C-alpha positions in Angstrom: 60.1 55.1 224.4 63.0 57.3 223.6 65.2 59.2 226.0 63.9 62.4 227.6 62.5 64.7 224.9 63.2 62.1 222.2 60.0 60.7 220.4 59.6 57.0 220.0 58.3 55.5 216.8 56.0 53.0 218.4 53.9 52.8 221.6 55.3 49.4 222.1 58.8 50.9 222.7 57.4 52.3 226.0 57.3 48.8 227.3 60.3 47.6 225.7 62.7 50.4 226.9 61.1 51.7 230.0 63.6 51.5 233.0 64.0 53.3 236.2 61.9 55.5 238.3 59.0 57.4 236.6 57.7 59.5 239.6 57.8 63.1 238.7 58.0 62.4 234.9 55.3 63.2 232.3 54.5 61.1 229.5 53.4 63.1 226.4 51.3 61.2 223.9 51.3 63.0 220.5 49.1 62.3 217.6 51.0 63.5 214.6 47.9 63.3 212.4 46.0 65.9 214.5 46.0 69.5 213.5 48.0 71.2 210.8 51.3 72.0 212.5 54.4 70.0 211.4 54.9 67.2 214.0 58.7 67.7 214.1 58.3 71.4 214.9 55.5 70.7 217.4 57.8 68.2 219.2 60.5 70.8 219.5 58.1 73.4 220.8 56.7 71.0 223.4 60.0 69.6 224.4 61.5 73.1 224.7 58.6 74.2 226.9 59.0 71.3 229.3 62.8 71.7 229.4 62.5 75.4 230.1 60.5 74.6 233.1 62.8 71.9 234.4 60.1 69.3 233.8 61.3 65.8 232.9 59.3 64.0 230.3 59.2 61.2 227.7 57.3 61.5 224.4 55.6 58.9 222.3 53.8 59.2 218.9 50.7 57.3 218.0 50.5 55.4 214.8 47.0 53.8 214.9 43.9 53.9 216.8 44.2 52.6 220.3 47.9 53.6 220.7 47.1 56.5 223.0 45.0 54.3 225.4 47.8 51.6 225.5 50.4 54.3 226.4 48.3 55.9 229.1 47.7 52.5 230.7 51.4 51.7 230.8 52.1 55.1 232.2 49.7 54.4 235.0 51.4 51.1 235.7 54.8 52.8 235.6 53.7 55.5 238.0 54.1 58.7 235.9 53.2 62.1 237.3 50.8 62.9 234.4 49.9 61.9 230.9 49.6 64.8 228.4 47.5 64.3 225.3 48.6 66.2 222.3 45.9 66.2 219.6 42.1 66.6 219.2 39.2 65.4 221.2 39.7 61.8 219.9 43.2 61.7 221.2 42.0 63.1 224.5 39.2 60.4 224.7 41.7 57.7 223.9 44.1 58.8 226.7 41.2 59.1 229.1 40.5 55.4 228.2 43.8 54.5 229.7 43.7 56.8 232.7 40.1 56.4 233.8 39.6 55.6 237.5 43.2 56.0 238.2 45.1 58.6 240.2 47.3 59.8 237.3 46.0 63.2 235.8 45.4 64.1 232.2 47.0 67.1 230.6 45.9 68.5 227.2 47.9 70.4 224.6 45.1 71.1 222.0 46.0 70.3 218.4 42.8 69.0 216.8 40.2 70.4 214.6 37.8 71.4 217.4 39.4 70.9 220.9 36.0 71.1 222.7 37.3 69.3 226.0 40.1 71.8 226.3 37.8 74.7 225.6 35.3 73.7 228.2 38.1 73.3 230.7 39.5 76.7 229.8 42.9 75.1 228.7 44.6 77.6 226.4 45.0 76.7 222.8 48.5 78.3 222.6 51.2 75.6 222.9 53.4 77.5 225.3 50.5 78.3 227.7 49.1 74.8 227.4 52.5 73.4 228.5 52.4 75.7 231.4 49.1 74.2 232.6 50.4 70.6 232.0 53.4 71.3 234.2 51.9 73.6 236.9 48.2 73.2 236.6 45.8 72.0 239.2 44.4 68.4 239.1 40.6 68.5 239.3 38.1 65.5 239.0 36.0 65.4 236.0 33.0 63.2 235.2 33.2 61.0 232.1 30.8 58.8 230.2 31.3 55.0 229.6 29.6 53.1 226.8 28.1 49.8 227.1 31.2 48.2 225.4 33.5 49.8 228.1 34.7 52.8 226.0 35.0 56.1 227.7 34.1 59.5 226.4 34.7 63.1 227.7 32.3 65.1 225.4 29.3 63.7 223.7 28.0 60.4 222.4 25.2 61.0 219.9 22.9 59.2 217.4 21.4 60.6 214.2 21.9 64.0 212.8 25.1 64.8 214.7 26.8 61.6 213.6 25.8 62.1 210.0 27.6 65.5 210.2 30.7 63.8 211.6 30.6 61.3 208.8 30.3 64.0 206.1 33.2 66.0 207.7 35.9 63.5 206.4 39.5 63.6 207.4 40.3 64.9 203.9 37.9 67.9 204.4 39.3 68.5 207.8 42.9 68.6 206.5 41.8 71.0 203.9 39.4 73.3 205.8 40.0 72.6 209.5 36.9 73.4 211.5 35.3 74.7 208.3 34.7 71.0 207.3 32.1 70.8 210.2 30.4 73.9 209.2 30.1 72.6 205.7 28.7 69.3 206.8 26.3 70.9 209.1 24.9 73.2 206.4 24.6 70.2 204.0 22.6 68.3 206.5 20.5 71.3 207.8 18.6 71.4 204.5 16.7 68.2 205.2 17.2 67.0 208.9 16.9 63.2 209.3 14.2 61.8 211.4 13.8 58.5 213.4 11.8 57.2 216.3 14.0 57.2 219.4 13.1 54.8 222.2 14.9 56.0 225.3 15.3 54.5 228.7 16.9 56.8 231.3 17.3 55.7 234.9 14.5 53.1 234.5 12.0 55.6 232.8 11.0 54.9 229.2 9.5 57.0 226.5 9.5 57.5 222.7 10.1 60.6 220.7 10.6 61.4 217.0 13.7 63.5 216.5 16.6 64.3 214.3 19.3 63.5 217.0 19.8 62.6 220.6 23.0 63.5 222.3 24.4 62.2 225.6 26.5 65.1 226.7 29.1 65.4 229.3 29.8 69.0 228.4 27.5 71.9 228.2 29.1 74.2 225.4 30.3 73.8 221.7 32.4 76.7 220.5 35.1 77.7 218.0 36.8 80.9 217.0 35.1 80.6 213.5 31.7 80.8 215.2 30.2 84.2 216.1 28.7 82.6 219.3 29.1 79.7 221.6 26.4 77.1 221.4 25.1 76.1 224.8 23.9 72.6 223.9 23.0 71.6 227.5 21.7 74.6 229.6 22.9 73.1 232.9 25.8 70.9 231.6 28.6 70.2 234.1 31.7 68.0 234.3 31.1 67.8 238.1 27.4 67.0 238.7 27.6 63.1 238.5 25.0 63.2 235.7 24.9 63.1 231.9 22.7 65.5 230.0 20.3 64.1 227.4 19.6 66.5 224.6 16.9 65.9 222.1 16.7 68.0 219.0 13.8 67.6 216.6 13.9 70.3 213.8 11.9 69.2 210.8 13.1 71.6 208.2 15.7 74.3 207.5 13.7 77.1 209.3 13.4 74.8 212.2 17.2 74.3 212.2 17.8 78.0 212.1 15.5 78.5 215.1 17.0 75.7 217.2 20.5 77.1 216.6 19.4 80.7 217.4 17.9 79.4 220.7 21.1 77.5 221.6 23.2 80.6 220.8 20.8 82.8 222.9 20.4 80.2 225.7 16.6 80.3 225.5 16.0 76.6 225.6 12.7 76.4 227.4 9.2 76.2 225.9 10.0 74.6 222.5 8.9 71.1 221.8 11.8 70.8 219.3 14.3 71.1 222.2 14.1 68.6 225.2 16.6 68.2 228.0 16.9 66.0 231.0 19.6 64.5 233.1 20.3 60.8 234.0 22.9 58.5 235.3 22.3 55.5 232.8 20.8 55.8 229.3 19.8 53.3 226.6 18.7 54.5 223.2 17.2 52.4 220.4 16.0 53.8 217.1 13.6 52.8 214.3 15.2 52.6 211.8 18.8 52.2 213.1 21.0 55.4 212.7 24.6 56.0 212.9 26.2 57.1 216.2 29.3 59.0 217.1 31.5 59.2 220.2 33.7 62.3 220.8 33.5 62.9 217.1 34.5 59.4 215.9 31.9 57.3 214.2 30.9 54.2 216.2 28.6 52.1 214.1 24.7 52.2 214.5 22.3 52.3 217.3 21.6 51.1 220.0 23.6 53.4 222.2 24.1 52.7 225.8 26.0 54.9 228.2 26.5 55.7 232.0 28.2 58.4 233.9 31.4 57.6 235.9 31.5 60.4 238.5 34.9 62.0 239.0 36.3 59.3 236.5 39.5 61.1 235.6 41.5 63.9 237.0 42.5 66.7 234.6 45.1 69.4 235.0 43.5 72.9 234.5 44.7 76.5 235.0 45.2 77.1 238.6 
């Protein structure tokens, strides 16, 4: 890791060059591929924001998947004050993977395509204001999900329709259109929603349902400035209830899709067999046929999907 405010080229350099006390220092983990701002300019803005507040920091850039998790784990071992994820929801999820069940809090400077974690926590999208939260914010506990393979997630793990949308919204489209790539993918998939038989086991109870998608949600709302309304995907979703929300959506055609989205926007979820909700601590999902799955927006192979909640699994710096 470079000197204060100087980015390092590899996460490994954090281990190779780390020396001295780290108490009171913040490790900034920046994903240069996230967002559309020039990474060099972004480093200067973030570094200037920390320096103006007299906050000591080190900065490391990721170069490949998994780097952010490694950096966060090392930061925990070294006793850093906090680890700040600069990127989108995927970067945040990776950093959480290194901080989970530790006392080192997570800070977020949103720079991705959607930034749903930051939005649900009311962390500002403006860099200067987000730096202020990272430096002076209050650390609060937040539930997280954990997959059967040990991977953590902050937002949503899902199988079916949602994962197909993520697959269609390629990196090339996101670089070109930003959040519009998701809108395009959603519209493409809305014409003929997929369907599969989902076998769900939740806290020991089992049932089957034919649906387009099943989401295991740790958050309640999806939103973006390009959308005219926020979509409340889980009516009682909470980061702090020690439970995950299972959201089953079963639209059969384009008019059904429009109705479901309208009900999510209006928050009138009850009384429709195309929308089913319940909460659980442990969930197992199998499908016939197998369908693709996603975790915090990243594709993760095919079903089965297994997850459990980790109550208060990470601390997050939020506006005081």
